[in-house]
C-alpha positions in Angstrom: -1.1 64.7 -9.5 1.3 64.0 -12.3 1.9 65.3 -15.7 1.5 63.1 -18.8 3.5 64.2 -21.8 5.4 62.7 -24.6 8.7 61.2 -23.9 10.5 64.1 -22.3 13.4 64.5 -24.7 15.3 67.3 -26.3 15.7 67.3 -30.1 19.3 66.9 -31.1 20.1 69.3 -33.9 23.5 68.3 -35.3 25.6 70.4 -37.6 24.8 69.7 -41.2 21.7 67.6 -40.4 18.5 67.6 -42.4 15.7 68.2 -39.9 12.1 69.3 -39.8 9.7 71.1 -37.5 6.9 69.2 -35.7 4.5 67.4 -37.9 1.7 64.9 -37.3 4.2 62.1 -36.9 5.8 60.1 -34.1 9.4 61.1 -34.8 11.5 63.8 -36.3 14.4 62.4 -38.3 17.9 63.7 -38.7 20.7 62.4 -40.9 23.9 62.3 -38.9 26.4 63.0 -41.8 29.9 61.5 -42.0 33.6 62.4 -41.5 34.3 62.7 -45.2 33.8 61.2 -48.6 35.1 58.1 -50.4 37.5 58.9 -53.3 34.4 58.4 -55.4 32.8 61.4 -53.7 30.1 59.4 -51.9 29.4 59.7 -48.2 28.7 56.8 -45.9 27.8 56.5 -42.2 26.5 53.8 -39.9 25.1 54.3 -36.4 25.4 51.6 -33.8 24.6 53.0 -30.3 23.2 55.9 -28.4 23.4 56.8 -24.7 20.9 58.6 -22.5 22.8 61.9 -23.1 21.9 61.6 -26.8 25.5 60.9 -28.0 25.7 58.6 -30.9 28.5 56.3 -32.1 29.2 54.2 -35.1 31.5 54.6 -38.1 31.6 56.6 -41.3 33.7 57.2 -44.4 37.0 59.0 -44.0 39.0 59.1 -47.1 40.0 55.5 -48.1 38.7 53.8 -44.9 36.1 53.8 -42.2 36.7 55.5 -38.9 34.9 55.2 -35.6 32.7 58.3 -35.3 31.0 60.1 -32.4 28.1 62.5 -33.0 27.2 65.1 -30.4 24.5 67.7 -30.4 25.7 71.0 -32.0 29.0 69.6 -33.3 30.4 68.2 -36.5 31.0 64.4 -36.5 34.1 63.5 -34.3 36.8 61.2 -35.6 37.8 58.8 -32.8 40.7 57.5 -34.8 42.3 54.1 -35.1 45.2 52.2 -33.5 48.6 52.7 -35.1 49.0 50.4 -38.1 45.2 49.9 -38.6 43.1 51.4 -41.4 39.6 51.1 -40.2 37.9 51.7 -36.8 34.4 50.8 -35.7 32.6 52.1 -32.6 29.9 49.7 -31.3 28.8 51.0 -27.9 28.8 54.1 -25.7 27.8 54.5 -22.1 26.3 57.6 -20.3 29.8 58.6 -19.2 31.0 58.9 -22.8 33.2 55.9 -22.9 33.1 54.1 -26.3 34.0 50.6 -27.3 34.6 48.9 -30.7 37.4 47.5 -32.7 40.0 48.4 -35.3 40.8 46.4 -38.5 44.0 45.3 -40.2 44.8 43.2 -37.1 41.5 43.1 -35.3 41.9 44.8 -31.9 39.3 45.4 -29.2 39.5 49.0 -28.1 38.1 51.4 -25.5 38.0 55.2 -26.2 37.8 57.0 -22.9 35.7 60.2 -22.7 38.8 62.3 -23.2 39.4 60.4 -26.5 42.3 58.3 -25.1 42.3 55.0 -26.9 43.1 51.8 -25.0 43.9 48.4 -26.5 42.0 45.9 -24.3 44.3 43.0 -25.0 43.5 39.4 -25.5 42.4 36.2 -23.8 45.3 33.8 -23.5 45.8 30.9 -25.9 44.8 32.1 -29.3 45.6 34.7 -32.0 45.9 38.3 -31.1 42.5 39.2 -32.4 39.2 40.4 -30.8 36.5 42.9 -30.7 34.5 44.9 -28.2 30.7 45.0 -28.7 29.2 46.6 -25.6 29.8 48.3 -22.2 27.8 49.4 -19.2 27.8 52.6 -17.1 30.5 51.1 -14.8 32.9 50.8 -17.7 32.7 47.0 -17.9 33.3 45.9 -21.5 32.2 42.7 -23.3 33.1 41.2 -26.6 35.0 38.2 -28.0 38.6 37.2 -28.2 40.4 34.3 -30.0 41.3 31.5 -27.6 42.3 28.7 -30.0 43.5 28.4 -33.6 43.9 25.2 -35.6 44.3 24.7 -39.3 43.2 28.3 -40.1 40.1 28.0 -37.9 39.7 30.3 -34.9 37.6 29.8 -31.8 36.6 32.9 -29.9 35.3 33.2 -26.4 33.1 35.8 -24.8 34.9 38.0 -22.3 34.3 40.5 -19.6 36.9 43.3 -19.3 37.2 45.9 -16.5 39.9 48.3 -15.6 42.6 46.8 -13.4 41.5 43.2 -14.0 41.7 42.9 -17.7 39.8 40.2 -19.6 38.0 37.3 -18.0 37.0 34.4 -20.1 33.2 33.7 -19.8 33.6 30.3 -21.5 30.9 28.7 -23.7 27.8 26.5 -23.4 29.8 23.6 -24.7 33.5 22.6 -24.8 35.5 19.5 -25.2 39.2 18.6 -25.4 39.1 18.8 -29.2 36.6 21.7 -29.4 36.9 24.6 -27.0 33.5 25.9 -28.2 32.9 29.4 -29.4 31.0 32.3 -27.9 30.5 36.0 -28.3 29.2 38.5 -25.7 27.1 41.3 -27.3 25.8 43.4 -24.4 26.1 44.0 -20.7 23.7 45.8 -18.4 24.4 47.8 -15.2 23.9 44.7 -13.1 26.8 43.0 -15.0 24.5 40.5 -16.7 25.9 39.6 -20.1 24.1 38.2 -23.2 25.3 36.9 -26.5 25.6 33.6 -28.3 27.5 30.3 -27.9 28.0 27.0 -29.6 26.2 24.0 -27.9 26.6 20.3 -27.7 24.0 19.9 -30.5 26.3 21.9 -32.8 23.7 24.8 -32.9 24.4 28.3 -31.7 22.2 29.4 -28.8 21.6 32.7 -27.1 22.9 32.8 -23.5 22.6 34.8 -20.3 25.8 35.0 -18.2 25.8 36.0 -14.5 28.6 36.1 -12.0 28.6 33.0 -9.8 26.1 31.3 -12.1 27.9 31.1 -15.4 26.2 30.8 -18.8 22.5 29.9 -19.1 21.2 28.5 -22.4 18.0 30.4 -23.1 17.3 28.3 -26.2 15.2 29.4 -29.2 11.7 29.9 -30.3 9.6 26.7 -30.8 10.6 25.0 -34.1 13.8 27.1 -34.4 17.2 25.5 -33.9 19.4 28.5 -33.4 19.4 31.9 -31.6 21.5 34.8 -30.5 20.9 37.6 -28.0 21.8 41.2 -28.7 20.7 43.3 -25.7 19.6 43.1 -22.1 18.1 45.9 -20.0 18.4 46.4 -16.2 15.1 44.5 -15.7 16.6 41.4 -17.2 14.6 41.5 -20.4 16.7 40.0 -23.2 16.1 40.5 -27.0 17.6 38.8 -30.0 16.6 36.5 -32.8 15.9 32.9 -33.4 16.2 31.1 -36.8 15.8 27.8 -38.4 19.2 27.0 -39.9 22.7 28.4 -40.2 21.7 30.4 -43.3 19.3 32.4 -41.2 16.1 31.3 -42.9 12.9 32.3 -41.1 14.7 34.5 -38.6 12.3 36.0 -36.0 12.9 38.5 -33.2 12.3 37.5 -29.6 12.0 38.8 -26.1 12.9 36.6 -23.1 13.0 36.8 -19.3 13.4 34.3 -16.6 9.7 34.3 -15.7 7.9 34.2 -19.0 10.6 32.5 -21.2 10.9 33.4 -24.9 8.2 35.1 -26.9 8.1 35.7 -30.7 7.9 39.4 -31.6 6.6 38.7 -35.1 7.6 40.4 -38.3 6.2 42.7 -41.0 4.3 41.1 -43.8 6.5 39.5 -46.4 7.9 36.3 -47.9 9.7 35.2 -46.0 8.7 37.3 -43.0 11.9 37.8 -41.0 12.9 40.1 -38.1 15.8 40.9 -35.8 15.6 42.7 -32.4 18.8 44.7 -31.7 18.2 46.7 -28.6 15.8 47.3 -25.7 15.5 50.2 -23.3 14.2 50.3 -19.7 10.7 51.0 -20.8 10.7 47.7 -22.8 10.8 49.5 -26.2 12.6 47.3 -28.7 14.2 48.2 -32.0 15.5 46.3 -34.9 14.5 45.5 -38.5 12.1 43.3 -40.4 12.1 42.5 -44.1 14.6 45.2 -44.8 12.8 48.0 -42.9 13.6 49.5 -39.5 11.0 48.7 -36.9 10.0 49.4 -33.3 8.1 47.2 -30.9 6.2 48.7 -28.0 3.8 47.2 -25.4 0.9 49.4 -26.5 1.3 49.4 -30.2 3.2 46.1 -31.0 5.4 46.0 -34.1 5.5 49.2 -36.3 7.4 50.2 -39.4 9.5 53.3 -38.5 9.2 54.4 -42.1 5.6 55.1 -41.5 6.3 57.2 -38.3 8.6 60.0 -39.6 7.8 63.3 -41.2 6.9 63.3 -44.8 9.9 65.4 -45.8 12.2 62.6 -45.0 10.3 59.7 -46.6 12.5 59.6 -49.7 14.9 57.8 -47.4 14.2 54.1 -46.5 15.0 53.3 -42.9 16.6 49.9 -43.2 17.6 49.1 -39.6 17.1 50.5 -36.1 20.2 49.7 -34.1 19.7 51.2 -30.7 17.2 53.1 -28.5 17.9 55.1 -25.3 15.7 55.7 -22.3 14.3 58.9 -23.8 13.0 56.9 -26.8 15.5 58.2 -29.3 16.4 55.7 -32.0 19.5 55.5 -34.1 19.9 53.3 -37.2 20.7 53.4 -40.9 18.8 54.7 -43.9 19.2 54.2 -47.7 18.4 56.4 -50.7 19.5 54.8 -53.9 23.2 53.9 -53.4 23.5 56.4 -50.5 23.7 55.0 -46.9 23.5 57.3 -44.0 23.1 57.0 -40.2 19.9 58.6 -38.8 18.6 59.8 -35.5 14.9 59.7 -34.6 13.6 61.8 -31.8 10.1 61.3 -30.5 7.8 64.2 -31.3 6.7 65.4 -27.9 3.0 65.7 -27.0 1.4 68.6 -25.2 1.9 68.1 -21.4 -1.5 68.3 -19.9 -2.2 68.8 -16.1 -5.6 68.6 -14.5 -6.3 69.8 -11.0 -5.4 66.6 -9.1 -6.8 63.2 -8.4 -10.3 64.4 -7.4 -12.5 67.2 -8.7 -14.2 69.4 -6.1 -17.2 70.0 -8.2 -19.6 68.0 -10.4 -20.1 71.0 -12.7 -16.6 72.4 -13.4 -13.2 71.1 -14.6 -9.9 73.0 -15.1 -6.6 72.1 -16.7 -3.3 73.6 -17.9 -0.9 72.5 -20.7 2.5 73.2 -22.1 4.1 72.7 -25.5 6.9 74.2 -27.6 8.0 74.3 -31.2 11.3 76.2 -31.2 11.2 76.5 -35.0 7.7 77.7 -35.9 6.1 78.6 -32.6 2.5 77.6 -31.6 -0.4 79.4 -33.3 -3.3 77.5 -31.6 -4.4 75.0 -29.0 -7.5 72.9 -29.1 -8.9 70.8 -26.3 -11.7 68.3 -25.5 -12.8 66.4 -22.4 -13.8 62.7 -22.3 -13.8 59.7 -20.0 -11.3 57.5 -21.8 -7.5 57.6 -21.1 -7.0 57.8 -24.9 -8.7 60.0 -27.4 -11.3 57.7 -29.0 -12.5 60.4 -31.4 -16.1 60.2 -30.1 -18.2 60.3 -26.9 -16.8 63.6 -25.6 -18.1 65.3 -22.5 -16.8 68.5 -24.1 -16.2 68.3 -27.9 -13.1 69.7 -29.4 -12.9 73.5 -29.2 -10.2 76.2 -29.7 -8.4 77.7 -26.8 -6.5 80.1 -29.1 -3.0 80.7 -27.6 -4.2 80.2 -24.0 -2.5 77.4 -22.0 -5.3 76.7 -19.6 -9.1 76.4 -19.7 -12.0 76.1 -17.3 -15.2 74.3 -18.4 -18.3 75.1 -16.4 -22.0 74.0 -16.5 -20.9 70.4 -16.8 -22.9 67.4 -15.5 -20.2 65.1 -14.3 -21.0 61.6 -13.0 -19.8 60.9 -9.5 -17.0 58.4 -9.4 -16.2 58.7 -13.1 -12.7 59.7 -14.2 -12.4 62.5 -16.8 -9.5 63.3 -19.1 -8.4 66.4 -21.0 -7.2 66.0 -24.5 -5.0 68.8 -26.0 -3.3 69.3 -29.4 -1.2 72.1 -30.7 -0.9 73.7 -34.2 2.5 75.3 -35.1 3.1 78.3 -37.3 3.5 76.0 -40.3 -0.1 74.8 -39.8 0.9 71.3 -38.6 -0.9 69.7 -35.7 0.9 67.7 -32.9 -0.3 64.4 -31.6 -2.9 64.6 -28.8 -1.6 64.9 -25.2 -3.8 63.5 -22.5 -4.0 64.3 -18.8 -3.7 61.5 -16.2 -7.4 61.8 -15.2 -9.4 63.4 -12.5 -12.3 61.7 -10.7 -15.5 63.5 -10.2 -16.6 63.4 -6.5 -19.5 65.4 -5.0 -18.4 67.4 -2.0 -19.9 66.5 1.4 -22.7 68.8 2.5 -21.2 69.4 5.9 -17.8 69.0 7.5 -19.4 67.0 10.3 -20.4 64.3 7.8 -16.7 63.3 7.7 -17.0 61.8 11.1 -19.7 59.4 10.0 -17.9 58.0 7.0 -16.5 54.5 6.7 -12.8 54.7 7.7 -10.5 55.5 4.8 -13.3 56.7 2.5 -12.2 59.4 0.1 -14.2 62.6 0.0 -14.1 66.2 -1.0 -15.0 69.3 0.9 -15.7 72.8 -0.4 -15.6 76.3 1.2 -14.0 75.5 4.5 -12.3 78.3 6.5 -8.8 78.0 8.0 -9.0 78.8 11.8 -5.3 77.9 12.4 -2.5 78.2 9.9 0.1 75.6 9.0 2.7 77.7 10.8 0.6 77.9 14.0 1.2 74.2 14.4 4.0 72.3 12.8 2.7 70.0 10.0 -1.0 70.6 10.3 -3.7 73.3 10.3 -7.3 73.5 11.4 -10.3 74.2 9.3 -14.0 74.7 10.1 -17.2 75.2 8.2 -18.5 78.7 7.7 -21.3 78.2 10.3 -18.8 77.3 13.0 -20.7 74.0 13.5 -17.7 71.7 13.1 -14.0 71.8 12.8 -11.2 69.4 12.1 -7.4 69.0 11.9 -5.8 68.8 8.4 -2.4 67.2 8.1 -0.5 69.2 5.4 2.8 70.7 4.4 1.0 73.1 2.1 0.9 76.8 3.1 -2.4 77.6 4.7 -3.0 80.9 6.3 -5.7 81.9 8.8 -8.9 82.8 7.0 -8.1 81.0 3.8 -11.0 79.4 2.0 -10.1 75.8 1.4 -11.3 73.1 -0.9 -9.8 69.7 -0.4 -9.9 66.0 -1.1 -8.8 63.6 1.6 -9.5 60.7 3.9 -10.4 61.0 7.6 -9.2 59.0 10.5 -9.4 59.3 14.3 -6.1 59.5 16.1 -6.1 59.4 19.9 -9.6 60.6 19.9 -9.2 63.5 17.5 -10.5 63.4 13.9 -7.9 64.3 11.3 -7.8 64.6 7.5 -5.0 63.3 5.4 -5.0 65.2 2.1 -5.0 63.2 -1.2 -3.8 66.2 -3.2 -2.7 69.8 -2.6 -5.7 71.9 -1.4 -7.2 74.7 -3.5 -6.7 77.9 -1.4 -8.3 81.4 -1.7 -7.4 84.2 0.8 -10.2 85.1 3.2 -11.0 86.4 6.7 -10.1 84.7 9.9 -13.3 83.3 11.5 -14.5 84.6 14.9 -14.1 82.1 17.7 -17.0 80.4 19.3 -17.6 81.4 23.0 -18.1 78.1 24.7 -18.6 76.8 28.2 -16.9 73.7 29.6 -20.3 72.1 30.0 -20.6 72.0 26.2 -17.5 69.8 26.0 -17.6 66.0 26.5 -14.6 64.0 27.3 -16.0 61.0 25.4 -15.2 61.2 21.7 -18.4 59.4 20.9 -20.5 62.1 22.6 -18.9 65.3 21.2 -22.0 66.1 19.1 -24.4 68.4 20.8 -27.7 67.9 18.9 -29.5 70.7 20.6 -26.9 73.2 19.3 -26.0 71.4 16.1 -22.4 71.6 17.1 -19.4 69.2 17.1 -17.0 71.5 19.0 -13.8 69.5 18.8 -11.7 71.1 16.1 -13.4 74.5 16.4 -11.8 77.8 17.2 -13.2 78.6 20.6 -12.9 81.2 23.4 -13.1 80.4 27.1 -12.9 82.7 30.1 -12.0 81.9 33.6 -9.4 81.7 36.4 -6.1 79.8 36.1 -6.3 77.1 38.8 -3.2 75.1 38.2 0.1 75.0 36.2 1.5 71.5 35.3 5.0 72.2 34.1 5.7 68.5 33.3 2.9 68.3 30.8 3.0 72.0 29.7 -0.6 72.6 30.6 -2.6 75.0 32.7 -6.2 74.6 34.0 -8.7 77.3 33.5 -12.0 77.1 35.4 -14.9 78.9 33.8 -17.0 78.5 36.9 -18.5 75.2 36.1 -16.1 73.5 38.5 -15.9 70.4 36.4 -12.8 68.1 36.6 -11.2 65.9 33.9 -10.3 63.2 36.4 -6.6 63.4 36.1 -6.1 64.9 39.5 -6.4 63.2 42.9 -10.0 62.7 44.2 -9.4 64.9 47.2 -7.9 67.7 45.2 -9.3 67.5 41.6 -8.0 69.6 38.8 -10.8 72.0 38.1 -11.3 73.5 34.7 -10.3 72.7 31.1 -6.7 71.9 30.1 -4.8 74.5 28.0 -1.6 73.6 26.3 1.2 76.1 26.5 4.2 74.5 24.6 4.4 77.5 22.2 3.3 80.3 24.7 4.2 81.6 28.1 1.5 80.7 30.6 -0.2 83.2 32.9 0.2 82.8 36.7 -2.2 80.8 38.9 -5.3 82.8 40.0 -5.1 85.1 37.0 -8.4 85.7 35.2 -7.9 85.3 31.5 -9.8 85.1 28.2 -8.2 82.5 26.0 -8.7 81.7 22.3 -7.5 78.5 20.6 -8.4 75.2 18.9 -10.4 72.8 21.0 -8.6 69.5 20.6 -8.3 66.1 22.4 -5.5 64.4 24.3 -5.5 60.7 25.0 -4.5 59.6 28.5 -5.0 56.8 31.0 -6.5 57.2 34.5 -4.0 56.4 37.2 -6.7 56.2 39.9 -10.5 55.7 40.1 -12.1 59.1 39.7 -15.3 61.1 39.1 -15.0 62.7 35.7 -17.7 65.4 35.0 -20.0 63.6 37.4 -19.3 60.0 36.2 -17.3 57.4 38.1 -14.4 56.1 36.0 -12.0 53.2 36.9 -8.3 53.3 37.1 -6.7 52.1 33.8 -9.5 53.4 31.6 -8.5 55.3 28.5 -9.7 58.9 28.7 -9.9 61.4 25.9 -9.4 64.7 27.6 -10.4 68.1 26.0 -7.6 70.6 25.6 -7.5 74.0 24.1 -4.4 74.8 22.1 -3.6 78.5 21.7 -2.1 79.5 18.3 0.2 82.1 19.7 0.8 84.4 22.7 -1.9 86.9 21.4 -4.5 84.2 22.0 -4.1 84.7 25.8 -5.4 87.9 27.4 -4.9 88.4 31.1 -7.8 90.4 32.6 -7.0 90.4 36.4 
């Protein structure tokens, strides 16, 4: 059983932000603000990256220049500063540890801001001018960017580099180089596997996207069919690369792509327009991609394809045009840039969470009843009402409901009875919430529960095809999960059949159990492996069945007694008799109830008379004591050492034998009479 909900994220409410309560939209939008104003009085900010903690970096206006800026929840924008002698600073990437990379201007320098705000100049590759920039980093603190390696006649050639603490910059080279032309390359992003992507010049003279890996060097990943140029902007830990491909150096006809080593490059398309252009800027581990198309911020997802983010935010923020989406984290939060007239501001989009809906497991125990719980929160306006429906589609189709939409009021659970569920069909709960402002959330959907009719009798389990799933209803626990480590025993109310249940759930003696599981035979004993936690109601411990050894077969295929309607293995039983033997090696005693039957494990001239009784968890009574013993009738697998008569039948040495054994639950199950 799992919970299906919206992306589980916390909404970042930053100081000075415009924000809104939940609405029927996919995202709430917040403007991030800036460090200060230009002398003209206008404010400007630009977001470039967001980590999984929700910290955002970019740059914003600060007096007469731009400064690298860090935005954190609940704090005013933080000025990361610039290197001495530089006027501008730009932050381009942040990892989950809070390290930030970027560059400063007036003498371009690649810099790393440590989480304590210490600024480090990353240096240069040898051979060129002292200029470079840092564009990305991973969670290990490895940094990528570009640094000048050759300058001639006012022309600079930069190479992609990989920097790490203690090792400095390593030149990643380029896809093409000659004695006269060292080639040019830029590294844009690095994932946690140290795979690097960016763009490089090629022998054809066109710039191509590349993938660099240690020991393999640069791989030219080409461009879209009919497109001459490309560049890569991001790579996730699954090796999915995104970027853009275009027709000529002016960028005409630019289209976003996704690429991997298995499927190659695929066109992500663009919003309608002339010309229809798009750029992909970032991808998260779920494969969600962000960028822009025809001057509008967009998101690509597997289920929904390309969508304009302007259509997915709350109405109160739609006087702003979202012009680019720069980055997306693994919670689905998106940062980018918005415009209103001549104002430009960085934004944060946080997915609007859906109600989290939980049904009662993988299988329903009834064809007439379903139950579910849900949770949702609006910290601003609260929740005034929930509504729910039930259907057989994993998405709400708006029609064909098993239970049509109805109000649950403020309740966070519901039980629907009197249903006619189809065996084998999967059913889903749909839930939506209305907040105090009268706005409805999107619909949350459970992960589905399959209707399965319960077996009529516990004994029917033993005739099923192996590994068949089933449900059982109204069984009684005869031994608790603490009586035996890792399993319990249950039986039907008529005491006709019992069985072992492997479980770590708490089951007490007498509990009324409903369960879904699969049965298998292990060493002659039937066992149930649960498919989901059982439903448990406290009840009364069943009375044991007084049984004679003649009612017990040592052949697992003959344990059904048609004349009695019993399958005694697995039942809570009581036997009475005299202790005839104690076997300390196997921790068993033998109790003869007067039938004088032997299980064949003793020598032929001195057979072990009686039924075996395990005593690993109890102290055994002495030989010749008369006792009454209660316990679970179980089975042990053994091999005959010698030919022997077993309950009147001649068995050969080496035969596998399934020997009955009674397992007391505790010391109170053994009562010494004489």
